[in-house]
C-alpha positions as CSV (number, residue, x, y, z in Angstrom):
1,M,23.0,-0.7,15.5
2,P,21.3,-4.0,16.4
3,R,22.1,-5.1,20.0
4,D,24.5,-8.1,20.1
5,L,23.0,-10.8,22.3
6,A,26.4,-12.3,22.9
7,L,27.7,-9.1,24.4
8,D,24.5,-8.0,26.1
9,P,22.7,-11.0,27.6
10,D,19.8,-10.4,30.0
11,P,17.3,-13.2,29.6
12,A,15.3,-12.2,32.7
13,L,14.7,-8.7,31.3
14,D,13.9,-10.1,27.8
15,N,11.3,-12.4,29.3
16,E,9.8,-9.6,31.4
17,C,9.5,-7.4,28.3
18,I,8.0,-10.2,26.2
19,N,5.4,-11.0,28.9
20,T,4.6,-7.3,29.1
21,L,3.7,-7.4,25.4
22,R,1.6,-10.6,25.9
23,F,-0.4,-9.4,28.9
24,L,-1.1,-5.9,27.7
25,S,-2.6,-7.6,24.6
26,V,-4.5,-10.2,26.7
27,D,-5.9,-7.6,29.1
28,A,-7.0,-5.2,26.3
29,V,-8.8,-8.0,24.4
30,Q,-10.4,-9.2,27.6
31,K,-11.6,-5.7,28.6
32,A,-13.0,-5.1,25.2
33,N,-14.6,-8.6,25.2
34,S,-13.5,-8.7,21.6
35,G,-10.3,-9.3,19.6
36,H,-7.6,-11.7,18.9
37,P,-5.3,-12.6,21.8
38,G,-3.6,-15.6,20.3
39,L,-1.2,-14.0,17.8
40,P,0.3,-11.5,20.3
41,M,0.9,-14.2,22.8
42,G,2.8,-16.4,20.3
43,A,4.5,-13.7,18.3
44,A,5.6,-11.4,21.1
45,P,9.2,-12.8,21.2
46,M,10.0,-12.2,17.6
47,A,8.3,-8.8,17.6
48,Y,10.3,-7.9,20.7
49,V,13.6,-8.9,19.1
50,L,12.8,-6.9,15.9
51,W,11.6,-3.8,17.7
52,T,14.3,-3.5,20.3
53,R,17.3,-4.7,18.4
54,F,16.8,-3.9,14.7
55,L,14.0,-1.5,13.8
56,K,15.3,2.0,13.0
57,H,12.6,4.4,14.0
58,N,12.0,7.5,16.1
59,P,8.9,7.4,18.3
60,A,9.1,11.1,18.8
61,S,9.1,11.7,15.0
62,P,6.9,8.9,13.4
63,E,7.1,10.5,9.9
64,W,10.9,10.7,9.8
65,F,11.5,9.7,6.2
66,D,14.4,7.3,6.5
67,R,12.8,5.2,9.2
68,D,12.4,1.5,8.7
69,R,8.9,0.5,7.8
70,F,7.0,-2.1,9.8
71,V,3.8,-3.7,8.5
72,L,1.6,-6.0,10.7
73,S,0.0,-7.8,7.8
74,A,-1.8,-10.0,10.2
75,G,-3.8,-7.0,11.3
76,H,-6.1,-9.0,13.6
77,G,-3.1,-9.1,16.0
78,S,-3.3,-5.4,16.3
79,M,-2.9,-5.4,20.1
80,L,0.7,-6.6,19.6
81,L,1.4,-3.5,17.5
82,Y,-0.3,-1.1,19.9
83,S,1.6,-2.6,22.8
84,L,4.9,-2.1,20.9
85,L,4.0,1.5,20.0
86,H,3.0,2.4,23.5
87,L,6.0,0.8,25.2
88,T,8.6,2.3,22.8
89,G,7.3,5.8,23.3
90,Y,4.9,6.7,20.6
91,D,2.1,9.1,21.4
92,L,-0.2,6.3,22.3
93,P,-1.1,6.6,26.1
94,L,-2.0,3.6,28.2
95,E,-5.5,4.9,28.4
96,Q,-5.9,4.3,24.7
97,I,-4.7,0.7,25.2
98,K,-7.5,0.3,27.7
99,L,-9.9,1.6,25.0
100,F,-9.1,-1.1,22.5
101,R,-11.8,-1.6,19.9
102,Q,-13.9,1.3,21.4
103,W,-15.6,3.9,19.2
104,G,-13.3,6.9,18.6
105,S,-10.2,5.4,20.2
106,M,-6.7,5.4,18.8
107,T,-6.7,1.6,19.0
108,P,-9.2,0.3,16.5
109,G,-9.8,-3.5,16.0
110,H,-7.4,-3.6,13.1
111,P,-4.5,-1.1,12.5
112,E,-5.6,2.1,10.6
113,R,-3.2,4.5,9.0
114,G,-3.8,8.0,10.2
115,V,-5.5,6.9,13.4
116,T,-2.6,5.6,15.4
117,P,0.9,7.1,15.3
118,G,3.4,4.6,13.9
119,V,0.9,2.6,11.8
120,E,2.2,2.6,8.3
121,T,-0.7,1.0,6.5
122,T,-4.2,-0.2,7.2
123,T,-4.4,-3.9,7.5
124,G,-6.9,-6.6,8.4
125,P,-8.0,-8.1,5.1
126,L,-5.4,-10.8,5.0
127,G,-2.6,-10.6,2.4
128,Q,-3.0,-6.9,1.8
129,G,-0.3,-5.9,4.2
130,F,2.0,-8.4,2.5
131,G,1.5,-6.7,-0.8
132,N,1.8,-3.2,0.8
133,G,5.2,-4.2,2.2
134,V,6.4,-5.1,-1.3
135,G,5.3,-1.7,-2.5
136,L,7.1,0.0,0.5
137,A,10.3,-1.9,-0.4
138,M,10.0,-1.0,-4.1
139,A,9.6,2.7,-3.1
140,E,12.8,2.5,-1.0
141,A,14.8,0.9,-3.8
142,H,13.5,3.4,-6.4
143,L,14.2,6.5,-4.3
144,A,17.6,5.2,-3.3
145,A,18.5,4.6,-6.9
146,C,17.3,8.1,-7.9
147,H,18.6,10.2,-5.1
148,N,21.5,8.5,-3.3
149,R,25.0,9.7,-4.3
150,P,28.4,8.1,-3.5
151,G,29.1,8.6,0.2
152,A,25.6,10.2,0.7
153,E,23.0,7.5,1.2
154,I,20.0,9.5,2.3
155,V,17.5,6.7,1.5
156,N,18.6,3.5,3.2
157,H,16.1,1.6,5.2
158,F,14.4,-1.8,5.5
159,T,10.8,-2.9,5.3
160,Y,9.9,-5.4,7.9
161,G,6.6,-7.2,8.5
162,I,4.9,-10.0,10.5
163,V,2.7,-12.2,8.3
164,S,0.5,-15.1,9.2
165,D,-0.7,-18.4,7.8
166,G,-3.8,-16.6,6.6
167,D,-1.8,-14.0,4.8
168,L,0.2,-16.7,2.9
169,M,-3.0,-18.5,1.9
170,E,-4.4,-15.4,0.2
171,G,-3.8,-15.1,-3.5
172,V,-2.7,-11.5,-3.3
173,A,0.3,-12.6,-1.2
174,S,1.3,-15.1,-3.8
175,E,1.2,-12.5,-6.5
176,A,3.2,-10.0,-4.6
177,A,5.7,-12.6,-3.4
178,S,6.4,-13.8,-6.9
179,L,7.1,-10.2,-8.1
180,A,9.2,-9.4,-5.1
181,G,11.4,-12.4,-5.7
182,H,11.8,-11.5,-9.3
183,L,12.7,-7.9,-8.4
184,K,15.3,-9.0,-5.9
185,L,14.1,-6.8,-3.1
186,G,16.8,-7.6,-0.6
187,K,15.6,-5.0,2.0
188,L,12.3,-6.7,2.5
189,I,12.1,-9.0,5.5
190,Y,9.0,-10.8,6.8
191,L,8.7,-12.8,10.0
192,Y,6.2,-15.5,9.4
193,D,4.1,-16.4,12.5
194,D,4.0,-20.1,11.7
195,N,1.5,-21.2,14.4
196,H,-0.4,-23.8,12.4
197,V,-3.8,-22.4,13.5
198,T,-6.4,-20.3,11.8
199,L,-9.8,-19.1,13.0
200,S,-11.7,-22.3,12.2
201,A,-9.2,-25.0,12.7
202,G,-5.6,-26.2,12.4
203,T,-3.8,-25.6,9.1
204,D,-3.5,-29.4,8.7
205,L,-7.0,-29.2,7.2
206,T,-6.3,-26.4,4.7
207,F,-2.6,-25.4,4.3
208,T,-0.2,-28.3,4.0
209,E,2.3,-27.3,1.2
210,D,5.9,-26.7,2.0
211,R,5.8,-22.9,2.5
212,A,9.6,-22.6,2.8
213,R,10.2,-24.3,-0.5
214,R,7.4,-22.4,-2.1
215,F,9.1,-19.1,-1.2
216,E,12.5,-20.4,-2.3
217,A,10.9,-21.1,-5.6
218,Y,9.8,-17.4,-5.7
219,G,13.4,-16.4,-5.3
220,W,13.2,-15.6,-1.6
221,H,15.9,-16.2,1.1
222,V,14.3,-18.5,3.6
223,Q,15.5,-19.4,7.1
224,S,13.4,-21.3,9.6
225,V,13.4,-20.8,13.4
226,A,12.2,-24.0,15.1
227,D,11.3,-22.3,18.4
228,G,9.4,-19.0,18.6
229,N,10.8,-18.4,22.0
230,D,14.4,-18.8,21.0
231,L,15.5,-15.1,20.9
232,A,19.1,-15.9,19.8
233,A,17.9,-17.9,16.8
234,I,15.5,-15.1,15.8
235,D,18.3,-12.6,16.2
236,R,20.6,-14.6,14.0
237,A,18.0,-15.0,11.3
238,L,17.3,-11.3,11.2
239,R,21.0,-10.5,11.0
240,A,21.4,-13.0,8.1
241,A,18.3,-11.5,6.4
242,R,19.7,-8.0,6.6
243,G,22.9,-9.2,5.0
244,E,21.1,-10.8,2.1
245,T,21.1,-8.0,-0.5
246,H,19.6,-9.6,-3.6
247,R,16.7,-11.6,-2.2
248,P,13.7,-10.7,0.0
249,S,13.6,-12.8,3.2
250,L,11.0,-14.9,4.8
251,I,11.7,-16.2,8.3
252,P,9.2,-18.9,9.3
253,V,9.1,-18.9,13.1
254,R,7.4,-21.9,14.7
255,T,5.2,-20.2,17.3
256,H,2.3,-21.3,19.5
257,I,-0.9,-19.4,19.2
258,G,-2.1,-18.4,22.7
259,Y,1.3,-19.2,24.2
260,G,1.0,-19.9,27.9
261,S,-2.7,-20.5,28.1
262,P,-3.2,-23.8,29.9
263,H,-6.3,-24.8,27.9
264,K,-6.2,-22.7,24.7
265,Q,-2.6,-22.7,23.5
266,D,-2.4,-24.2,20.0
267,S,-6.2,-24.0,19.7
268,F,-8.3,-21.9,17.3
269,E,-10.2,-20.9,20.5
270,S,-7.5,-18.4,21.2
271,H,-7.5,-17.0,17.7
272,G,-10.5,-14.7,17.5
273,S,-12.0,-14.6,21.0
274,P,-11.0,-13.3,24.5
275,L,-9.5,-16.0,26.6
276,G,-12.1,-15.5,29.4
277,A,-11.4,-14.2,32.9
278,D,-10.6,-17.6,34.4
279,E,-8.2,-18.5,31.6
280,V,-6.5,-15.1,31.8
281,R,-5.8,-15.7,35.5
282,L,-4.5,-19.2,34.9
283,T,-2.2,-18.0,32.1
284,K,-0.8,-15.3,34.2
285,Q,-0.1,-17.8,37.0
286,K,1.6,-20.2,34.5
287,L,3.9,-17.5,33.2
288,G,4.6,-16.0,36.6
289,W,2.8,-12.7,35.9
290,R,0.8,-10.5,38.4
291,I,-2.9,-11.1,38.2
292,E,-3.5,-7.6,39.4
293,P,-3.4,-4.8,38.4
294,L,-4.6,-5.2,34.9
295,F,-2.4,-3.6,32.2
296,Y,0.6,-4.0,34.5
297,I,4.0,-2.7,33.1
298,P,7.1,-3.4,35.2
299,E,9.2,-0.3,35.5
300,R,12.3,-2.2,34.3
301,A,10.5,-3.3,31.1
302,R,9.2,0.2,30.4
303,E,12.7,1.7,30.8
304,H,14.1,-0.9,28.4
305,F,11.5,-0.3,25.7
306,C,11.9,3.5,26.1
307,K,15.5,3.3,25.0
308,A,14.0,3.4,21.5
309,I,13.3,7.1,22.1
310,E,16.9,8.1,22.5
311,R,18.1,5.7,19.8
312,G,15.6,7.1,17.4
313,K,16.4,10.7,18.1
314,L,20.1,10.0,17.6
315,A,19.4,8.1,14.3
316,E,17.3,10.9,13.0
317,T,19.8,13.6,14.1
318,E,22.6,11.8,12.3
319,W,20.5,11.5,9.2
320,R,19.6,15.2,9.2
321,D,23.3,16.1,9.5
322,K,24.0,13.8,6.6
323,F,21.2,15.3,4.6
324,S,22.5,18.8,5.2
325,A,25.8,17.9,3.8
326,Y,24.1,16.2,0.9
327,A,22.0,19.3,0.1
328,R,25.2,21.4,0.1
329,A,27.0,19.0,-2.2
330,F,24.0,18.2,-4.5
331,P,21.5,21.1,-4.2
332,D,19.5,20.3,-7.3
333,V,19.0,16.6,-6.5
334,A,18.2,17.5,-2.9
335,K,15.5,20.0,-4.0
336,V,13.9,17.3,-6.1
337,F,14.1,14.8,-3.2
338,Q,12.3,17.3,-0.9
339,Q,9.7,18.0,-3.5
340,V,8.8,14.4,-4.1
341,T,8.9,13.4,-0.4
342,R,6.5,16.3,0.4
343,G,4.2,15.3,-2.4
344,E,4.5,18.6,-4.1
345,L,4.0,19.1,-7.8
346,P,6.9,21.3,-9.3
347,D,6.2,24.6,-10.9
348,G,5.2,24.4,-14.5
349,W,4.6,20.6,-14.3
350,D,1.5,21.0,-16.6
351,R,2.9,23.4,-19.2
352,D,3.1,20.7,-21.9
353,I,-0.4,19.1,-21.5
354,P,-1.8,19.0,-25.0
355,V,-5.0,20.8,-26.1
356,F,-6.7,18.5,-28.7
357,P,-8.3,20.1,-31.8
358,A,-11.9,19.4,-32.7
359,D,-12.2,16.2,-34.6
360,A,-15.4,14.4,-35.6
361,K,-13.5,11.1,-36.0
362,G,-11.9,11.7,-32.7
363,L,-9.6,9.8,-30.5
364,A,-9.9,7.0,-28.0
365,T,-9.7,8.5,-24.5
366,R,-7.1,5.8,-23.6
367,V,-4.9,7.1,-26.4
368,A,-5.4,10.7,-25.3
369,A,-4.6,9.7,-21.7
370,G,-1.3,8.2,-22.8
371,Q,-0.3,11.3,-24.6
372,V,-1.1,13.4,-21.5
373,M,0.9,11.1,-19.3
374,N,3.9,11.3,-21.5
375,A,3.6,15.1,-21.8
376,V,3.9,15.5,-18.1
377,A,6.0,12.6,-16.9
378,S,9.4,14.1,-17.4
379,R,8.4,17.1,-15.2
380,L,6.9,14.8,-12.5
381,P,9.8,12.8,-11.1
382,A,7.5,11.1,-8.5
383,L,5.2,9.6,-11.2
384,I,5.8,5.8,-11.4
385,G,3.6,3.0,-12.4
386,G,2.6,0.4,-15.0
387,S,0.0,-2.1,-15.9
388,A,-1.0,-5.7,-15.3
389,D,0.7,-6.8,-18.6
390,L,-1.4,-4.5,-20.7
391,N,0.9,-1.6,-21.7
392,P,0.2,-1.8,-25.4
393,S,-3.5,-1.8,-24.8
394,T,-3.7,0.8,-22.0
395,F,-1.1,3.2,-23.4
396,T,0.5,3.6,-20.0
397,A,4.2,3.2,-20.8
398,L,6.3,6.2,-19.9
399,S,8.5,6.7,-22.9
400,G,12.2,6.9,-22.3
401,L,12.0,6.7,-18.5
402,G,13.4,3.2,-18.0
403,D,12.1,0.0,-16.5
404,F,12.1,-0.8,-12.8
405,E,14.0,-4.0,-12.9
406,P,17.1,-5.4,-11.2
407,A,20.1,-3.7,-12.7
408,G,21.5,-7.1,-13.9
409,M,18.9,-7.1,-16.6
410,N,20.8,-4.8,-18.9
411,A,20.3,-6.4,-22.3
412,C,18.8,-4.0,-24.8
413,D,16.9,-6.7,-26.6
414,K,14.7,-7.6,-23.7
415,Q,11.2,-7.4,-25.0
416,G,9.1,-4.8,-23.3
417,A,12.1,-2.6,-22.2
418,V,11.8,1.1,-22.6
419,E,14.9,1.9,-24.5
420,G,16.6,-1.0,-22.8
421,V,17.3,0.8,-19.6
422,F,17.0,-1.4,-16.5
423,G,17.4,-0.5,-12.8
424,Y,15.5,0.6,-9.8
425,A,15.6,4.2,-11.0
426,G,13.3,3.1,-13.8
427,R,9.7,4.4,-13.6
428,N,7.9,1.8,-15.6
429,L,6.7,-1.0,-13.4
430,Y,5.9,-4.4,-14.9
431,F,3.4,-6.0,-12.6
432,G,2.7,-9.0,-14.8
433,V,-0.8,-10.5,-14.9
434,R,-1.3,-9.7,-11.2
435,E,-4.1,-7.2,-10.8
436,H,-4.7,-7.9,-7.1
437,G,-1.0,-7.8,-6.3
438,M,-0.7,-4.6,-8.3
439,G,-3.3,-2.9,-6.3
440,A,-1.7,-3.8,-2.9
441,I,1.7,-2.8,-4.2
442,L,0.4,0.6,-5.4
443,N,-0.9,1.2,-1.9
444,G,2.6,0.5,-0.4
445,L,4.3,2.8,-2.9
446,A,1.9,5.6,-2.0
447,A,2.1,5.0,1.7
448,H,5.9,5.1,1.6
449,G,6.0,8.7,0.3
450,G,8.1,10.0,-2.5
451,A,6.1,8.1,-5.2
452,L,3.0,9.0,-7.1
453,P,1.9,5.6,-8.3
454,F,-0.5,4.6,-11.1
455,G,-1.7,1.2,-12.2
456,A,-3.6,0.2,-15.3
457,T,-5.8,-2.6,-16.5
458,F,-9.1,-3.2,-18.3
459,L,-12.1,-1.9,-16.5
460,I,-13.5,-5.4,-16.3
461,F,-10.5,-6.5,-14.3
462,S,-10.9,-3.8,-11.7
463,D,-12.9,-6.4,-9.9
464,Y,-9.7,-8.3,-9.2
465,M,-8.4,-5.1,-7.5
466,R,-11.4,-4.1,-5.4
467,P,-9.9,-4.9,-1.9
468,P,-6.8,-2.7,-2.3
469,I,-8.9,0.0,-4.1
470,R,-11.2,0.1,-1.0
471,L,-8.2,0.3,1.3
472,A,-6.6,3.1,-0.7
473,A,-9.8,5.0,-0.2
474,L,-9.9,4.2,3.5
475,M,-6.3,5.4,3.9
476,G,-6.7,8.5,1.7
477,L,-3.7,7.4,-0.5
478,H,-2.9,9.2,-3.7
479,V,-3.1,6.3,-6.1
480,I,-4.2,6.7,-9.7
481,Y,-6.0,3.8,-11.5
482,V,-6.2,3.8,-15.3
483,F,-9.1,1.5,-16.4
484,T,-9.5,1.2,-20.1
485,H,-11.8,-0.7,-22.5
486,D,-14.8,0.7,-20.5
487,S,-17.9,-0.5,-22.4
488,I,-19.6,-3.2,-24.5
489,A,-17.9,-1.5,-27.4
490,L,-14.9,-3.7,-26.6
491,G,-16.3,-5.9,-29.3
492,Q,-15.1,-9.3,-30.3
493,D,-13.7,-10.3,-26.9
494,G,-17.3,-10.9,-25.8
495,P,-19.1,-10.6,-22.5
496,T,-16.3,-11.8,-20.3
497,H,-14.4,-8.6,-21.2
498,Q,-17.4,-6.2,-21.5
499,P,-17.8,-4.3,-18.3
500,V,-21.4,-3.6,-17.2
501,E,-21.6,-3.4,-13.4
502,Q,-18.0,-2.3,-12.7
503,L,-18.5,1.5,-13.1
504,A,-21.4,1.6,-10.6
505,G,-19.4,-0.6,-8.2
506,L,-16.4,1.8,-8.3
507,R,-18.6,4.9,-7.9
508,A,-20.0,3.2,-4.8
509,V,-16.7,3.2,-3.0
510,P,-16.6,6.0,-0.4
511,G,-13.5,8.2,-0.9
512,L,-12.7,7.1,-4.5
513,T,-13.1,9.7,-7.2
514,V,-14.2,8.1,-10.5
515,I,-13.8,10.1,-13.7
516,R,-15.1,8.9,-17.0
517,P,-14.2,11.6,-19.5
518,G,-16.2,12.1,-22.7
519,D,-13.5,13.2,-25.1
520,A,-9.7,13.9,-25.4
521,N,-9.8,17.3,-23.7
522,E,-11.9,16.1,-20.8
523,T,-9.3,13.4,-20.5
524,A,-6.6,16.0,-20.2
525,V,-8.5,17.7,-17.4
526,A,-9.1,14.4,-15.7
527,W,-5.4,13.8,-15.6
528,R,-4.9,17.2,-14.0
529,V,-7.5,16.4,-11.4
530,A,-5.9,13.0,-10.7
531,L,-2.4,14.4,-10.3
532,E,-3.6,17.2,-8.1
533,A,-5.7,15.0,-5.8
534,G,-3.1,14.6,-3.1
535,D,-5.2,12.9,-0.4
536,H,-7.4,10.3,-2.1
537,P,-7.4,7.8,-5.0
538,I,-8.7,8.5,-8.4
539,A,-10.0,6.1,-11.1
540,L,-9.9,7.2,-14.7
541,V,-12.3,5.2,-16.9
542,L,-11.3,5.3,-20.5
543,T,-12.5,4.1,-23.9
544,R,-11.0,1.7,-26.3
545,Q,-12.8,3.1,-29.3
546,N,-12.5,6.5,-30.8
547,V,-14.9,9.2,-29.6
548,P,-15.4,12.6,-31.2
549,T,-13.2,15.4,-29.9
550,L,-15.7,18.2,-29.3
551,D,-15.4,21.7,-30.7
552,R,-15.0,23.7,-27.6
553,A,-15.9,26.9,-29.5
554,Q,-19.4,25.3,-29.8
555,F,-19.5,23.5,-26.5
556,A,-18.5,24.5,-23.0
557,P,-14.8,24.3,-21.9
558,A,-13.7,20.8,-20.8
559,D,-12.5,22.3,-17.5
560,G,-16.1,22.1,-16.4
561,L,-15.2,18.5,-15.6
562,R,-13.8,19.7,-12.3
563,H,-17.4,20.3,-11.1
564,G,-18.3,16.7,-11.5
565,A,-20.9,17.6,-14.1
566,Y,-21.4,20.6,-16.4
567,V,-23.7,21.9,-19.2
568,L,-22.1,21.2,-22.5
569,A,-24.8,22.8,-24.5
570,D,-28.1,24.4,-23.5
571,A,-31.4,24.8,-25.2
572,P,-31.3,27.9,-27.4
573,N,-33.9,29.7,-25.2
574,G,-32.3,28.4,-22.0
575,R,-35.6,26.5,-21.2
576,P,-35.1,22.9,-22.2
577,D,-37.9,20.4,-22.7
578,A,-35.4,17.6,-21.8
579,I,-32.1,17.2,-20.1
580,L,-29.7,14.6,-21.5
581,I,-27.0,13.4,-19.1
582,A,-24.1,11.0,-20.0
583,S,-20.5,10.3,-19.4
584,G,-17.6,8.8,-21.4
585,S,-18.4,7.4,-24.9
586,E,-22.1,8.2,-24.4
587,V,-21.6,11.9,-24.4
588,G,-21.2,11.9,-28.2
589,L,-24.4,9.9,-28.5
590,I,-26.5,12.4,-26.5
591,I,-25.1,15.2,-28.5
592,A,-26.3,13.4,-31.7
593,A,-29.6,12.7,-29.9
594,R,-30.0,16.4,-29.0
595,Q,-29.8,17.3,-32.7
596,K,-32.4,14.7,-33.6
597,L,-34.7,16.0,-30.9
598,Q,-34.2,19.5,-32.1
599,D,-35.2,18.5,-35.6
600,Q,-38.5,17.4,-33.9
601,K,-38.8,20.7,-32.1
602,V,-37.9,19.2,-28.7
603,L,-35.3,21.4,-27.1
604,A,-32.6,19.6,-25.0
605,R,-29.8,20.5,-22.6
606,V,-26.8,18.3,-22.8
607,V,-24.8,17.6,-19.6
608,S,-21.5,15.8,-19.3
609,M,-21.3,14.0,-15.9
610,P,-17.9,12.3,-16.0
């Protein structure tokens, strides 16, 4: 339970703990001679209140499923997060704090999922963490709706984050915030580090709209805290936010970047550069902190932070006891819950994948993909996703599986509804025309666990999604992208909608598997590969126009796609004069070219390289 300040006041201890966070961050940045000290110095009080009084987590078990999620969207302030993780008992030794920003350390310049225990998502490109948090909250709402039972709430946690001026300037945050407000994600709470300073200057030069009213217009619950050092006000705001069940919360907290620095507080000079040895000394003197030793942690502060360990163990033990009772009462539902949260595909999930008959007229691979998706969706309860307002064009609606919308939207005549079923248990996500936001939200869904997300748009608009695609690859997240309308054959829409450089750009992303199937049966195999991937993102690149469905009695089996490239048809004597290689809609063209060459006594091997 959150600590009640009125019943447990100890301002001296609070101040000591906050300054511990500040100066661990300052010393680490100074030692590295690189980093961002200003945010940790200003945001330490609100982070302290959140982490010691509200955040439900178990440092000894960072992957406990029903933990609260915390996202530092302002990833440049990473030393604040590392200090919190170290002090609350995660497996992040002080020696790693001292190795901040060094090659091979557990404390990289920006938080990286999989490198540091307790880091939920890789952040740094501003706005991405904001969108990730929306995805995390959507995953919680969906899993709670699907698996909770009366008296047995096994999914019940909050998503918290710290966001910055820079985050809120980015378009991706606007996209994600708009959707979060519409979806009424009441368990999403962001503390906004409202320090009025960015890397180059004050926000009075760039960012002067009324942010509070902007978020109220999105449908958010907004409370402002006038003094970033007022712990009681921060505490009250967080309590009120937790009690707001139908609106996400933004809490603008007026902080001072570089707080305590005699010459660099409220200056962009403290944003992205070390304070300098002299300024560090002066700041410690001003705030009454020991100049030596560096990385000083008072024993009383350490003991207080480490209470998180016992609280976390108790919370997880209580949850496990609750889950055991749940599994006895609802064994079938519990089995599905364990399957989806482990990322397992159930036995027989692929038994209904269609085999497409040979057909010279053929089928668009986007249509074939839609048929495959709907053939497997009912057997894959984790599969959830949608498009950036392009369902009728991308064929990515999951028939009969409901729409992820607030339950109050229950009218059957709502256009776009899948059989008029609305609620957080729905598996069709309506992202609206928000490709960038969609990409960031998909990453949050995947990072949460229990969801196997997909998102669809035209290939040309994959450019709008490039930053979150790259981050999905960096994190090794199992996200599936469905990119249709993949060539100049798009037709009358013209060059603005005809992708040329996009395929090469996607293939250049390390860690992203790109598959451009050549016919309907290759598309079926591509979906198998995508669903089985597990530890990395997959992009399926599909045609708008029909392509021939190859006769697999004449050509090699489509399962050859798993090798990346395979020989569809060889020269009759096995010694080709030419090798023709293509992917997607061009496969049919090189098969026709092979026949023309053969008529001219030029023997060709045909290779599909999807």
